[in-house]
C-alpha positions as CSV (number, residue, x, y, z in Angstrom):
1,M,76.8,31.9,95.6
2,P,73.1,31.2,94.3
3,Y,71.5,32.0,97.6
4,A,73.4,35.1,98.7
5,K,70.2,37.4,99.7
6,I,67.0,35.5,100.5
7,L,63.8,37.4,100.8
8,L,61.3,36.1,103.5
9,P,57.7,37.6,104.0
10,M,56.3,36.7,107.3
11,D,52.7,36.9,108.5
12,G,52.5,35.1,111.6
13,S,51.1,32.2,109.7
14,E,52.2,28.1,110.2
15,H,53.3,28.3,106.6
16,A,55.6,31.4,107.2
17,R,57.0,29.7,110.1
18,L,57.8,26.5,108.1
19,A,59.4,28.9,105.2
20,L,61.6,30.2,107.8
21,R,63.4,26.7,108.1
22,H,63.7,26.5,104.7
23,A,65.2,30.1,104.3
24,V,67.9,29.0,107.3
25,D,68.8,25.9,105.3
26,L,69.2,27.9,101.9
27,A,71.2,30.7,103.7
28,R,73.3,28.3,105.5
29,C,74.3,26.3,102.7
30,G,76.3,28.5,101.0
31,G,78.0,29.7,104.3
32,K,77.1,33.3,103.9
33,G,73.3,33.9,102.8
34,H,71.7,36.6,104.2
35,V,67.8,36.7,105.2
36,V,65.6,39.6,104.8
37,L,62.5,39.6,106.7
38,L,59.7,41.3,105.5
39,H,56.5,42.1,107.0
40,S,54.0,44.4,104.6
41,F,50.9,45.7,106.9
42,G,48.8,46.4,104.0
43,E,47.4,49.3,102.3
44,I,46.2,52.3,104.4
45,P,42.9,53.9,103.1
46,A,43.7,57.4,101.3
47,L,40.9,58.9,103.5
48,I,43.2,58.5,106.6
49,G,45.4,61.4,106.7
50,G,47.6,63.4,108.9
51,E,47.9,62.6,112.4
52,A,45.7,59.5,112.3
53,R,47.8,58.3,109.3
54,E,50.6,58.5,111.2
55,E,49.4,56.6,114.5
56,L,48.1,54.2,112.3
57,V,51.5,53.7,110.6
58,R,53.3,53.6,113.9
59,E,50.9,51.1,115.7
60,C,51.1,49.0,112.5
61,T,54.8,49.3,112.6
62,Q,54.7,48.2,116.2
63,E,52.6,44.9,115.4
64,A,55.1,44.0,112.7
65,E,58.3,44.4,114.9
66,A,56.7,42.0,117.6
67,L,55.6,39.3,114.9
68,L,59.2,39.6,113.6
69,A,61.1,39.4,116.8
70,E,60.9,35.7,117.2
71,P,62.0,34.8,113.7
72,R,64.7,37.6,113.9
73,A,65.9,35.8,117.3
74,L,66.2,32.7,115.9
75,L,68.0,33.8,112.8
76,D,70.5,35.6,115.1
77,E,70.7,32.8,117.4
78,L,71.7,30.4,114.3
79,G,74.1,32.6,113.2
80,V,72.4,33.7,110.0
81,S,72.9,37.5,108.9
82,T,69.5,39.3,108.8
83,S,67.7,42.4,108.1
84,V,64.2,43.7,108.4
85,R,62.1,45.5,106.3
86,I,58.4,46.6,107.4
87,V,56.6,48.3,104.5
88,D,53.0,49.3,103.8
89,G,51.0,48.3,100.6
90,A,49.2,45.2,99.0
91,P,51.4,42.4,100.4
92,G,52.0,40.8,97.1
93,R,53.4,43.9,95.2
94,A,55.1,44.8,98.6
95,V,57.0,41.6,98.4
96,I,58.3,42.0,94.5
97,R,59.1,45.7,95.4
98,V,61.6,45.0,98.3
99,C,62.8,42.1,96.4
100,E,63.9,44.2,93.8
101,E,65.0,47.2,96.4
102,E,66.9,44.7,98.4
103,G,68.6,43.1,95.5
104,C,67.2,39.4,96.5
105,D,68.1,36.5,94.4
106,T,65.5,34.1,96.1
107,I,62.1,34.5,97.6
108,V,61.2,31.6,100.3
109,M,57.4,32.1,101.2
110,G,54.5,29.8,102.8
111,S,51.9,28.6,100.4
112,R,49.1,30.3,102.3
113,G,49.1,33.1,105.1
114,L,46.3,33.9,107.6
115,S,43.3,34.3,105.5
116,E,40.2,32.3,106.6
117,L,39.7,30.7,103.1
118,G,41.0,27.4,104.1
119,G,40.1,25.6,101.2
120,M,42.6,27.6,98.7
121,I,45.3,25.4,97.6
122,L,47.6,28.3,97.0
123,G,47.1,31.7,98.7
124,S,46.6,34.9,96.7
125,V,49.5,36.9,97.8
126,T,51.8,33.7,97.0
127,H,50.0,33.3,93.4
128,Q,50.8,37.0,92.8
129,V,54.3,36.7,93.8
130,L,54.6,33.7,91.5
131,Q,53.3,35.5,88.5
132,L,55.6,38.7,89.0
133,A,58.8,37.6,90.4
134,K,61.8,37.9,88.4
135,V,63.7,35.3,90.7
136,P,63.4,32.1,91.9
137,V,60.3,31.5,94.3
138,L,60.4,28.4,97.1
139,V,56.9,27.8,98.1
140,V,56.8,26.2,101.4
141,R,53.6,23.9,102.7
């Protein structure tokens, strides 16, 4: 099956919500596709350590869980098999790392995220994923 495991990075942007629709269609076209919802909350500076780091990771994870709750509920409602990954690290590299770890065969993502650089044609994270991915990437705008 060509779209057995689809990685769907989510950042809360409108482009990511549009990508969700396409990921659902791809997952359903073969009948048994699985969507891995991913959120990377970025890199935590090395200066932050100990309990402060642990607390920051907990807060970021809680925010990510809240951000992914709606897309996860929609996928569940539509009967699409789903799992969730919440990771730290630079978002572009996190997408590539999780894609490889999960054995995803496709990445579906928005063309731009939440950046304030509205004039950009293609977001920097999307551009990085396109450069580094070893699997097909569907960019939605």
